[in-house]
Phi, psi and omega in degrees: 000319179300319179298318180297317179296317180296320178293321177297316179297319180298316179294322179296316178296325177296320177294320178295320178299312181297321179299310180295317183295335181293346179265003175266151181285346182197200178302143181269101179254346180212140181227132175248140174238119185253111176284180188259011179290140176300146179220151177289153178303142178199108177298321182297315179297314182300318180293322180295318178299310185291343179280347181286151183291323175233138177233112176272132172236166195230132170043240186278061186282164180227145175236159181298144178252146179301134179089353178250158180303139180281142177210314187252356184078179184235346186286135178221113177242340178215143182227131175250123185229167168236173186292343182261012183303138175268118186295134173243165178302124178097355183303319182244016176298133175052038188297337180288348179256016180229155172267125177249135177237141182249120178255136179225062186302334181252017188292344179294344179267356179277137175287329179209130179294135181275158177285166174300145174304145186295339181277353176287146175303136185295336180251028183301316178066040179294131182276116178296132176283117186292143182293301187294320186283340185225296191292328178296322177296318180296316178301319180295319179295326180285325183221069187296334182260003180065038184274343180281126185289331182260173175294127176280118180247104180301141173296159179298324178297317179293322178298319179295316180297317180292322179299314179297317179298320184283314185285327184239062187291344179261356181270154172294134183247122181245127181240144177199155177079029179244102185287340183290351175291325181250345181229066185289346183259005182296145179252354175211160179212160183253134177268154179289350173282348182107151178091155180241137179229150178288151173289121187293153176300138181096344177273103179264082190289337175296321177292322179295318179298320180294318179294314180296321178296326178295325176294318181293315181297326182278351182089001179293326183226156175244136178255129177262116179274000000 
């Protein structure tokens, strides 16, 4: 039975990979994951993000606007969201030309799964990120010894980074906009869309920062400051 489950998970991840890759203009040799932390203007960073074959953005993401200093780039090929996402300008722009993934890292605590918010496009077709095939592995990597007393709920940004890392393991991985790498003890954070929100219960961002830093230290990923 374990073998059957593992094979099912492998095939599911393969389908997810093919789905995301279909939104690239060619072979996926580089993937960028852009978190929501505010960043100073940088033409070099923006160009590097937009040069990647796939660009994952997260929840209430923001892209550079014409006539304003460049910082985050403009390319969007994949978006990872949750049901509580606060819509920003461009969240669903040209959505049929993007891959959308829905993460529900804490759904085991829901008595009943909620419907999509009514303002989402009715034909959005967001692909749910499977628990056993993806998120359970991420939870284990974050807390391998089970030392955290509560349910570990990966942030949407961490889920996006892990999804890119897992599905495109042979591609160059570029990360940017993740404040928990330098501020693992923060209890609230600011999004580049504006406003400050508390770090939600279950988000152990120090563990996420440590895992992401291990990718950077090993050469698996590059971080753009």
